[in-house]
DRENVEXGU-616115 format. One record per residue (C-alpha): chain; x, y, z; residue in three letters; residue number from 0. Coordinates in pm, whole numbers, padded with zeros to 5 digits. Example, Ala and Ser with C-alpha at 12.3 -4.5 7.8 and 13.67 -1.06 7.14 Angstrom:
> unit	u	v	w	code	pos
> A	01230	-00450	00780	ALA	0
> A	01367	-00106	00714	SER	1
//
This chain:
> unit	u	v	w	code	pos
> A	-06290	-01501	02328	UNK	0
> A	-05987	-01317	02459	UNK	1
> A	-05987	-00938	02452	UNK	2
> A	-05635	-00805	02400	UNK	3
> A	-05586	-00452	02531	UNK	4
> A	-05340	-00208	02380	UNK	5
> A	-05017	-00401	02343	UNK	6
> A	-04690	-00251	02224	UNK	7
> A	-04315	-00302	02215	UNK	8
> A	-04282	-00307	02593	UNK	9
> A	-04117	-00576	02803	UNK	10
> A	-04152	-00537	03176	UNK	11
> A	-04157	-00161	03215	UNK	12
> A	-03915	-00085	02932	UNK	13
> A	-04000	00036	02581	UNK	14
> A	-03791	-00151	02326	UNK	15
> A	-03663	-00070	01977	UNK	16
> A	-03706	00307	01978	UNK	17
> A	-03731	00440	01623	UNK	18
> A	-03733	00091	01464	UNK	19
> A	-04077	00032	01314	UNK	20
> A	-04012	-00329	01212	UNK	21
> A	-03864	-00434	01546	UNK	22
> A	-04144	-00263	01741	UNK	23
> A	-04406	-00440	01530	UNK	24
> A	-04237	-00779	01578	UNK	25
> A	-04203	-00726	01956	UNK	26
> A	-04570	-00631	01975	UNK	27
> A	-04667	-00950	01791	UNK	28
> A	-04449	-01154	02028	UNK	29
> A	-04634	-01000	02322	UNK	30
> A	-04976	-01070	02166	UNK	31
> A	-04875	-01424	02077	UNK	32
> A	-04758	-01490	02432	UNK	33
> A	-05088	-01362	02574	UNK	34
> A	-05297	-01584	02347	UNK	35
> A	-05077	-01888	02409	UNK	36
> A	-05093	-01842	02789	UNK	37
> A	-05471	-01809	02780	UNK	38
> A	-05484	-02150	02611	UNK	39
> A	-05224	-02304	02847	UNK	40
> A	-04998	-02396	02559	UNK	41
> A	-04651	-02329	02430	UNK	42
> A	-04619	-02009	02229	UNK	43
> A	-04627	-02117	01864	UNK	44
> A	-04648	-01764	01722	UNK	45
> A	-04768	-01859	01374	UNK	46
> A	-05047	-02086	01501	UNK	47
> A	-05144	-01856	01785	UNK	48
> A	-05174	-01547	01565	UNK	49
> A	-05411	-01744	01342	UNK	50
> A	-05660	-01722	01631	UNK	51
> A	-05682	-01343	01603	UNK	52
> A	-06017	-01243	01451	UNK	53
> A	-06031	-00868	01506	UNK	54
> A	-05753	-00609	01517	UNK	55
> A	-05711	-00238	01567	UNK	56
> A	-05368	-00081	01534	UNK	57
> A	-05284	00271	01642	UNK	58
> A	-04990	00420	01455	UNK	59
> A	-04807	00751	01461	UNK	60
> A	-04778	00818	01086	UNK	61
> A	-04883	00701	00740	UNK	62
> A	-04557	00515	00668	UNK	63
> A	-04607	00303	00980	UNK	64
> A	-04975	00257	00886	UNK	65
> A	-04890	00110	00544	UNK	66
> A	-04631	-00123	00695	UNK	67
> A	-04856	-00242	00981	UNK	68
> A	-05159	-00298	00755	UNK	69
> A	-04960	-00512	00509	UNK	70
> A	-04789	-00713	00784	UNK	71
> A	-05107	-00782	00980	UNK	72
> A	-05267	-00927	00665	UNK	73
> A	-04982	-01179	00647	UNK	74
> A	-04933	-01249	01020	UNK	75
> A	-05301	-01269	01117	UNK	76
> A	-05470	-01432	00815	UNK	77
> A	-05796	-01510	00997	UNK	78
> A	-05862	-01154	01112	UNK	79
> A	-06203	-01062	00975	UNK	80
> A	-06157	-00695	01057	UNK	81
> A	-05838	-00494	01063	UNK	82
> A	-05844	-00122	01140	UNK	83
> A	-05541	00105	01135	UNK	84
> A	-05580	00452	01281	UNK	85
> A	-05334	00739	01315	UNK	86
> A	-05319	00835	01677	UNK	87
> A	-05094	00883	01974	UNK	88
> A	-04990	00552	02118	UNK	89
> A	-04938	00447	02480	UNK	90
> A	-04586	00593	02502	UNK	91
> A	-04437	00877	02299	UNK	92
> A	-04128	00677	02197	UNK	93
> A	-04337	00402	02035	UNK	94
> A	-04474	00392	01680	UNK	95
> A	-04745	00124	01704	UNK	96
> A	-04992	-00018	01956	UNK	97
> A	-05226	-00306	01875	UNK	98
> A	-05544	-00436	02035	UNK	99
> A	-05771	-00714	01925	UNK	100
> A	-05981	-01021	01987	UNK	101
> A	-05873	-01385	01966	UNK	102
> A	-06083	-01698	01962	UNK	103
> A	-05932	-01928	02220	UNK	104
> A	-06204	-02188	02269	UNK	105
//
């Protein structure tokens, strides 16, 4: 199992895609996908890698983002047995979504 701590639309030290919910979500998934792929010592095949996610919790700043994130996670992470979306502050004030979860890597 791989525990994925709060991951967001951050590359290096820079927050990306301020104000763009879709782009922030996609960047966050790229980051998660890269983490899972690296833990398995394989090339990052985002679609296959995200299928290894079994548990997700997303923190979002408002209900519009919550609806979007919930619907997209159902499509992008089809094997997630539990998906929680909670309104909360996220790791940086300029970001709209932060996601944590668990992946089966074995």
